[in-house]
VEXDREN-2710 file (C-alpha; in Angstrom, 1 decimal):
% VEXDREN-2710
k/r/px/py/pz
1/MET/11.2/42.4/36.0
2/THR/9.9/41.1/32.6
3/PRO/7.7/38.2/32.1
4/ALA/9.9/35.0/30.0
5/PRO/8.8/35.1/26.7
6/SER/7.2/31.6/27.2
7/THR/5.0/33.0/30.2
8/LEU/4.0/35.6/27.9
9/ALA/3.0/32.9/25.3
10/ASN/0.9/31.3/27.4
11/THR/-1.1/34.2/28.8
12/ARG/-1.4/35.2/25.4
13/ILE/-3.0/31.8/24.2
14/THR/-5.3/31.2/27.8
15/ALA/-6.7/34.7/26.8
16/LEU/-6.9/33.9/22.9
17/ALA/-8.9/31.1/23.9
18/ALA/-11.2/32.4/26.0
19/ASP/-12.1/35.0/23.6
20/ARG/-16.0/34.5/22.5
21/THR/-15.6/35.3/18.8
22/ILE/-12.8/32.3/18.6
23/HIS/-15.1/30.0/20.3
24/ARG/-17.8/30.5/17.6
25/ALA/-14.9/29.2/15.5
26/PHE/-14.7/26.4/17.5
27/HIS/-18.0/26.1/17.4
28/TRP/-18.5/25.8/13.2
29/LEU/-15.5/23.3/13.8
30/HIS/-17.2/21.3/16.2
31/LEU/-20.4/21.2/13.7
32/TYR/-19.5/21.0/10.4
33/GLU/-16.9/18.0/10.6
34/GLN/-19.6/16.2/7.7
35/GLN/-19.3/19.5/5.6
36/LEU/-15.3/19.1/5.7
37/GLN/-15.6/15.4/4.5
38/ARG/-17.7/16.4/1.5
39/TRP/-14.9/19.0/0.6
40/HIS/-12.3/16.7/1.0
41/SER/-13.9/13.9/-1.2
42/GLU/-14.8/16.4/-3.7
43/PHE/-11.3/17.7/-4.2
44/LEU/-9.6/14.4/-4.1
45/ALA/-12.1/13.5/-7.1
46/ILE/-10.0/16.5/-9.3
47/PRO/-6.6/15.1/-10.1
48/ALA/-3.5/17.0/-9.3
49/PRO/-0.3/15.6/-10.8
50/PRO/3.0/17.4/-11.0
51/PHE/2.0/20.6/-13.1
52/GLY/-1.3/19.3/-13.9
53/GLU/-3.2/21.2/-10.5
54/ALA/-5.2/23.7/-12.7
55/ALA/-8.7/22.4/-12.4
56/ARG/-8.3/21.6/-8.3
57/ALA/-6.7/25.2/-8.3
58/SER/-10.3/26.4/-10.0
59/TRP/-11.9/24.7/-7.5
60/PHE/-10.3/26.0/-4.5
61/LEU/-10.7/29.4/-6.2
62/SER/-14.7/28.8/-6.1
63/ARG/-14.4/27.7/-2.1
64/PHE/-12.3/30.9/-1.4
65/ALA/-14.9/33.2/-3.3
66/GLY/-18.1/31.3/-1.4
67/LEU/-16.6/32.0/1.7
68/GLY/-16.2/35.7/1.4
69/LEU/-12.5/35.9/1.4
70/HIS/-11.2/39.1/-0.1
71/ASN/-9.1/39.1/-3.4
72/PRO/-9.5/34.9/-4.6
73/HIS/-7.7/34.8/-7.2
74/ILE/-5.2/32.6/-9.4
75/ASP/-1.9/33.9/-9.7
76/ARG/0.3/33.1/-12.4
77/GLU/2.6/30.1/-11.4
78/GLY/-1.1/28.6/-10.3
79/ASN/-1.5/29.4/-6.8
80/THR/-4.9/29.7/-5.7
81/LEU/-5.0/32.5/-3.2
82/ALA/-7.1/34.6/-1.0
83/GLU/-7.3/37.1/1.9
84/LEU/-8.3/37.7/5.8
85/PRO/-7.4/41.2/6.1
86/SER/-6.8/42.8/9.2
87/ASP/-8.8/45.7/8.0
88/PRO/-11.0/45.9/5.1
89/CYS/-9.9/49.4/4.4
90/SER/-6.4/47.9/3.3
91/LEU/-7.8/46.6/0.1
92/ILE/-7.4/49.1/-2.5
93/PRO/-9.4/49.2/-5.8
94/GLY/-7.6/47.5/-8.8
95/SER/-8.0/47.9/-12.8
96/PRO/-11.6/47.8/-13.9
97/ALA/-11.1/44.2/-15.4
98/SER/-9.2/43.2/-12.1
99/LEU/-12.9/44.0/-10.4
100/LEU/-14.8/42.2/-13.1
101/ALA/-12.7/39.2/-12.3
102/GLY/-13.4/39.5/-8.5
103/VAL/-9.4/40.6/-8.0
104/VAL/-8.7/43.8/-5.8
105/SER/-4.8/44.9/-5.6
106/PRO/-3.0/44.6/-1.7
107/VAL/-1.5/47.7/0.1
108/PRO/2.2/46.7/-1.3
109/SER/3.6/47.3/2.4
110/ARG/0.9/45.8/5.0
111/PRO/2.7/42.9/6.4
112/ILE/1.1/39.0/5.5
113/ILE/0.8/36.0/7.7
114/LEU/0.8/33.1/5.3
115/LEU/-1.4/29.9/5.6
116/SER/-0.4/27.0/3.0
117/ALA/-1.2/23.7/2.1
118/HIS/0.0/22.2/-1.5
119/LEU/-2.5/21.5/-4.1
120/ASP/-0.3/18.9/-6.1
121/THR/-0.1/14.9/-5.7
122/ILE/2.6/12.5/-6.4
123/PHE/0.5/10.6/-8.7
124/PRO/1.0/10.7/-13.1
125/ALA/-1.8/11.8/-14.5
126/GLY/-4.6/9.0/-15.6
127/THR/-4.2/7.6/-12.4
128/GLU/-7.8/6.7/-10.5
129/CYS/-9.1/9.0/-7.9
130/THR/-12.2/8.3/-7.2
131/PRO/-12.2/8.6/-3.4
132/ARG/-14.4/5.8/-1.5
133/VAL/-15.2/5.8/2.3
134/ASP/-14.7/1.7/3.4
135/GLU/-16.7/0.5/6.4
136/HIS/-14.8/2.5/9.3
137/GLY/-14.8/5.5/7.9
138/LYS/-11.7/5.7/6.6
139/LEU/-11.4/7.7/3.4
140/LEU/-9.3/6.1/0.5
141/CYS/-7.8/7.8/-2.2
142/PRO/-4.6/9.0/-3.6
143/GLY/-3.2/11.8/-1.9
144/ALA/-6.0/11.3/0.3
145/THR/-3.8/12.5/3.5
146/ASP/-1.0/14.0/1.9
147/ASN/-2.0/16.8/1.1
148/GLY/-5.8/16.3/1.5
149/ALA/-5.9/16.1/5.0
150/GLY/-3.7/19.7/4.5
151/LEU/-6.1/21.3/1.8
152/THR/-9.3/20.6/4.0
153/ALA/-8.0/22.2/7.1
154/LEU/-7.2/25.3/5.2
155/LEU/-10.6/25.6/4.0
156/ALA/-11.6/24.7/7.5
157/ILE/-9.7/27.5/8.9
158/ALA/-10.9/30.0/6.3
159/ALA/-15.0/29.1/6.9
160/ALA/-14.5/29.2/11.0
161/LEU/-12.8/32.4/11.1
162/ARG/-15.6/33.9/8.4
163/TYR/-18.5/32.2/10.4
164/ALA/-17.0/34.1/13.4
165/ASN/-17.3/37.3/11.7
166/PHE/-13.6/37.2/12.9
167/THR/-10.9/39.9/11.9
168/PRO/-7.3/38.9/12.7
169/ALA/-4.4/41.6/13.9
170/THR/-2.3/41.0/10.8
171/THR/-3.9/40.3/7.4
172/ILE/-3.9/36.1/6.6
173/LEU/-3.2/35.0/3.1
174/PHE/-4.7/31.6/2.2
175/ALA/-2.8/29.7/0.1
176/ALA/-3.6/26.1/-2.2
177/ASN/0.0/26.1/-3.7
178/VAL/1.5/24.2/-6.3
179/GLY/4.6/22.1/-6.9
180/GLU/5.1/20.8/-3.5
181/GLU/6.0/17.1/-4.7
182/GLY/8.8/15.6/-6.7
183/GLU/9.8/17.7/-9.6
184/GLY/7.4/20.5/-8.8
185/ASP/10.8/21.9/-6.7
186/LEU/8.5/24.0/-4.4
187/ARG/7.7/26.1/-7.6
188/GLY/4.5/27.8/-5.9
189/MET/6.5/29.0/-3.0
190/ARG/9.4/30.0/-4.8
191/HIS/7.1/32.5/-6.8
192/LEU/5.4/33.4/-3.5
193/PHE/8.4/34.4/-2.2
194/SER/10.2/36.0/-5.1
195/ARG/8.2/37.0/-8.1
196/SER/4.6/37.5/-6.3
197/PRO/3.3/41.1/-5.3
198/TYR/3.2/39.6/-1.7
199/ALA/7.0/38.5/-1.9
200/HIS/8.2/40.9/0.7
201/ARG/5.0/41.2/2.5
202/ILE/5.3/37.7/4.2
203/GLN/6.1/37.7/7.7
204/THR/5.6/33.9/8.9
205/ALA/4.9/30.9/7.0
206/ILE/2.6/28.4/8.2
207/ALA/2.3/25.2/5.9
208/LEU/-0.4/22.5/6.7
209/GLU/0.9/19.3/5.7
210/GLY/-0.7/15.6/6.0
211/CYS/-2.4/14.6/9.4
212/GLY/-1.6/14.3/12.8
213/THR/-2.3/16.1/16.0
214/GLY/0.9/16.9/17.5
215/THR/3.5/16.7/14.6
216/LEU/5.5/19.5/14.1
217/VAL/8.4/19.8/11.0
218/ASP/11.0/22.5/11.9
219/ARG/13.8/21.4/10.7
220/ALA/13.8/21.6/6.9
221/LEU/15.4/18.2/5.4
222/GLY/17.6/19.9/2.4
223/SER/17.8/17.8/-0.9
224/ARG/18.8/17.7/-4.3
225/ARG/17.4/15.5/-7.5
226/LEU/19.1/14.8/-10.2
227/ARG/18.8/13.8/-13.4
228/VAL/21.4/11.2/-15.5
229/GLU/21.2/11.1/-19.1
230/ILE/23.8/8.7/-20.8
231/THR/23.8/8.8/-24.6
232/GLY/25.3/6.4/-27.2
233/PRO/25.6/5.7/-30.8
234/GLY/23.4/2.3/-29.9
235/GLY/22.6/-0.9/-32.4
236/HIS/22.2/-4.4/-33.3
237/SER/22.7/-6.5/-30.1
238/TRP/24.3/-9.0/-32.4
239/ALA/25.6/-7.0/-35.4
240/ASP/27.2/-4.4/-33.0
241/ALA/28.0/-6.4/-30.4
242/GLY/31.0/-4.5/-28.4
243/ARG/29.6/-1.4/-28.7
244/PRO/29.2/1.0/-25.5
245/SER/26.1/0.3/-23.7
246/PRO/23.9/3.6/-21.8
247/ILE/22.3/0.9/-19.9
248/ASN/26.0/-0.8/-18.8
249/ALA/27.3/2.6/-17.6
250/LEU/23.9/3.8/-15.8
251/ALA/23.8/0.2/-14.3
252/ALA/27.7/0.2/-13.2
253/ALA/27.1/3.7/-11.6
254/ILE/23.9/2.9/-9.8
255/ALA/25.9/-0.3/-8.3
256/ALA/29.0/1.9/-7.0
257/LEU/26.6/4.7/-5.8
258/THR/25.3/1.9/-3.6
259/GLN/27.9/0.7/-1.9
260/LEU/29.2/4.4/-0.9
261/ALA/29.8/4.9/2.8
262/LEU/26.9/7.7/3.7
263/PRO/27.4/9.6/7.2
264/SER/24.9/8.6/9.6
265/ASN/25.4/11.6/11.8
266/PRO/24.3/14.4/10.1
267/ARG/21.8/11.9/8.1
268/THR/22.6/11.4/4.3
269/THR/20.7/9.6/2.1
270/LEU/20.8/8.4/-1.8
271/ASN/18.3/6.8/-3.4
272/CYS/17.7/6.0/-7.6
273/GLY/13.9/6.7/-7.8
274/THR/13.7/6.1/-11.6
275/ILE/15.6/4.6/-14.4
276/SER/14.3/4.2/-18.0
277/GLY/16.1/3.2/-21.4
278/GLY/16.0/1.5/-24.2
279/THR/13.7/0.0/-27.2
280/SER/14.2/-3.5/-27.6
281/ILE/15.7/-6.5/-25.8
282/ASN/17.7/-7.3/-28.7
283/SER/18.8/-3.6/-29.6
284/ILE/21.7/-1.8/-27.8
285/PRO/20.3/1.0/-26.5
286/SER/21.0/4.2/-27.4
287/SER/19.9/6.2/-24.3
288/ALA/19.0/5.6/-20.4
289/THR/18.2/7.8/-17.9
290/ALA/17.7/7.6/-14.0
291/ASP/16.9/10.2/-11.5
292/PHE/18.7/10.3/-8.4
293/ASP/17.3/11.5/-4.8
294/LEU/20.0/13.1/-2.2
295/ARG/19.0/14.7/0.9
296/SER/20.7/15.1/3.7
297/THR/20.3/17.7/7.2
298/SER/23.4/19.0/6.5
299/THR/23.9/21.6/3.2
300/GLU/27.6/20.8/3.2
301/GLU/27.2/16.8/3.2
302/LEU/24.6/17.4/0.4
303/GLU/27.1/19.5/-1.2
304/SER/29.7/16.6/-1.0
305/LEU/27.3/13.8/-1.9
306/GLU/26.6/15.7/-5.3
307/THR/30.1/16.3/-6.3
308/LEU/30.6/12.1/-5.5
309/VAL/27.4/11.2/-7.2
310/LEU/28.8/13.5/-10.5
311/SER/32.3/11.8/-10.5
312/THR/31.0/8.5/-9.8
313/VAL/28.9/8.6/-12.7
314/SER/31.4/10.5/-15.1
315/LYS/34.2/7.2/-14.4
316/CYS/31.5/4.1/-15.3
317/VAL/30.5/6.4/-18.3
318/LYS/34.2/6.6/-19.0
319/ALA/34.8/2.6/-18.0
320/GLU/32.0/1.4/-20.5
321/ALA/33.9/3.7/-23.5
322/ARG/36.8/2.4/-23.3
323/ARG/35.0/-0.6/-24.1
324/GLY/34.3/0.3/-28.1
325/ARG/36.1/2.8/-30.5
326/ALA/36.4/6.4/-30.4
327/ARG/33.3/6.9/-32.8
328/ASP/31.2/4.9/-30.4
329/ALA/32.0/7.2/-27.4
330/LEU/28.8/7.9/-24.7
331/ARG/28.0/11.4/-24.1
332/LEU/26.5/12.6/-20.4
333/GLN/24.7/14.8/-19.1
334/ILE/23.6/15.5/-15.6
335/ARG/20.9/18.4/-14.3
336/ARG/19.6/19.2/-11.4
337/ILE/15.9/18.9/-11.4
338/GLY/15.1/19.9/-7.4
339/ASP/17.3/22.0/-5.2
340/ARG/15.8/22.3/-1.4
341/THR/17.9/24.4/1.2
342/ALA/18.4/22.7/4.8
343/GLY/17.5/24.9/7.8
344/SER/15.8/25.1/10.8
345/LEU/13.4/27.1/12.7
346/PRO/15.0/28.5/16.1
347/SER/13.7/27.0/19.8
348/ASP/13.7/30.7/20.7
349/SER/11.4/32.4/17.8
350/SER/8.5/33.5/18.5
351/LEU/6.7/30.9/16.6
352/ALA/8.1/28.0/17.8
353/ILE/7.5/30.1/21.6
354/SER/3.7/30.1/20.3
355/LEU/3.2/26.9/19.3
356/ARG/4.6/25.4/22.4
357/ALA/2.1/27.5/24.6
358/VAL/-0.9/26.8/22.1
359/ASP/0.5/22.5/22.6
360/ARG/0.3/23.2/26.5
361/HIS/-3.1/24.8/26.4
362/LEU/-4.2/22.1/24.6
363/ASN/-2.4/19.3/26.3
364/ILE/-1.3/18.1/23.3
365/ARG/2.3/16.2/23.2
366/THR/4.2/18.3/20.4
367/GLU/6.0/16.0/18.2
368/SER/8.9/17.7/16.6
369/ARG/10.2/16.2/13.1
370/ILE/12.3/16.8/10.2
371/GLY/11.2/16.8/6.6
372/SER/11.0/17.9/3.4
373/THR/8.1/20.7/3.0
374/ASP/6.8/24.1/1.7
375/ALA/8.7/25.1/4.5
376/ASN/12.4/24.8/3.2
377/LEU/11.6/27.1/1.2
378/PRO/10.9/30.5/3.8
379/LEU/13.3/28.9/6.3
380/SER/15.9/29.6/3.5
381/LEU/15.5/33.0/3.5
382/GLY/15.8/33.6/7.0
383/ILE/11.3/33.4/7.5
384/PRO/10.0/32.0/10.5
385/ALA/8.1/28.9/9.3
386/LEU/7.0/25.4/10.2
387/ALA/4.9/22.6/8.9
388/ILE/1.9/21.0/11.2
389/GLY/-0.5/18.4/11.2
390/ALA/-3.8/19.0/10.2
391/GLY/-5.3/16.1/12.4
392/GLY/-6.8/13.0/12.3
393/THR/-4.7/9.6/11.1
394/GLY/-3.1/8.7/7.8
395/GLY/-1.8/5.7/6.4
396/GLY/0.0/4.4/2.7
397/ILE/1.3/7.7/2.0
398/HIS/2.6/8.2/-2.0
399/THR/1.0/5.0/-2.6
400/THR/-2.7/4.2/-4.5
401/GLU/-3.5/2.8/-1.2
402/GLU/-3.5/6.0/0.6
403/TRP/-5.4/6.4/2.9
404/TYR/-7.3/9.3/5.8
405/SER/-9.5/9.2/8.6
406/PRO/-10.6/12.5/10.3
407/THR/-10.8/11.4/14.0
408/ASN/-10.5/13.7/16.5
409/ARG/-9.4/16.1/13.5
410/GLU/-11.1/18.8/15.7
411/LEU/-8.3/19.2/18.4
412/ALA/-5.3/19.7/15.5
413/LEU/-7.8/22.3/14.1
414/ARG/-8.0/24.2/16.7
415/ARG/-4.4/24.4/17.6
416/ILE/-3.9/25.4/14.0
417/LEU/-6.0/28.0/14.5
418/LEU/-4.9/29.3/17.9
419/LEU/-1.4/29.2/16.3
420/LEU/-2.6/31.7/13.5
421/LEU/-4.2/33.9/15.2
422/ASP/-1.3/34.6/18.0
423/THR/0.7/34.7/15.5
424/CYS/-0.7/37.6/13.9
425/SER/-1.6/39.6/17.0
426/GLN/2.6/39.0/17.9
427/HIS/3.2/40.7/14.4
428/ALA/0.8/43.4/14.9
429/THR/2.8/44.1/18.1
430/ASP/5.8/44.0/16.7
431/THR/5.0/46.4/13.7
432/ALA/2.9/48.6/16.0
433/THR/6.2/49.2/18.4
434/LEU/8.4/49.5/15.5
435/SER/6.5/52.4/14.2
436/GLU/6.0/53.7/17.7
437/ALA/10.1/53.4/18.1
438/ALA/10.3/55.8/14.8
439/ARG/8.4/58.6/15.7
END
């Protein structure tokens, strides 16, 4: 009788955790916490606003190269990538130019496991981002937890495996990727899974996201981001009084949308995050713009809500336009600036079973959550994926008062390491089985 998958996973994790090489990796994580804190502070001091991650990406390129990872490079979308190959001979030489740049071409058919953390923050260019440590040992800086914690864990896992001289059963692709936040719309992940040379090789994706030891995002929250822009003739507040106003139309639309009865199951939400328009207090504005964030655990509800937003805004614009003359008509433009598909990791998938076995071994209580992360993209493609906490605690997320404490970070890093390596082993076993069956 074949043992249950959970029993097999428990056996694998116990054996993996007892491996001497893995103990060397654990040893590095224990000894070099101060190094992790230095790295954390260094890259936090480098701003990484949406679409402005290049300087921080270059810093990570230097770290990947310094750790001795293979093929460190920045791809066309701005992701910083490097590999820990299952077999150093699996890398083939590239062109002379690429060799000079320290880049070699991977064998296109070999499967890989993606371990990633996003580089970007939500904070615009110009935000003060000088990190400091308070009297309680908390690191204070915008982005300290989201995603400073995840990025530090990415370096920790790479450094520990290199220190242990560990060769994984399946090649690991380390990625400090761009475009997770806001209008970035997962552009780093979209590139990796569509236009990148790695696109068809990624078998499983693990995203390191924020703090927490037992946290796990295995259900992808769907979202749509809409930019509504209303334009009109504008004019003088006195001389042209009565002309339709884009701001009036937009305000009426926002007021109407806040009165919508949204379902609680499946949970669905609507938020107006930004609004702008007008040039002076004594002018009828010629334009007004607002950004709307729509979220739901159901793709169908998300579609329905988007349709409802479009029709509501359109009605409010027409109502305001009727206040003026025909030549004073308002114009409406609505465009998507973000689209993330809802989805979930099946509880019986090998990745989910492996994580439960790891948590059982480490005596961690798994905290399953729903969220909008880099894992949304692979899950939408049917690729097993999850986002996992990188340890420690944090607060003030997405504010300039954000903070992070590394207390007990080591346990979460062990969790990530065991999950990653068991996933590598499982894929190597599956690949060998398929190869044998094809003979």
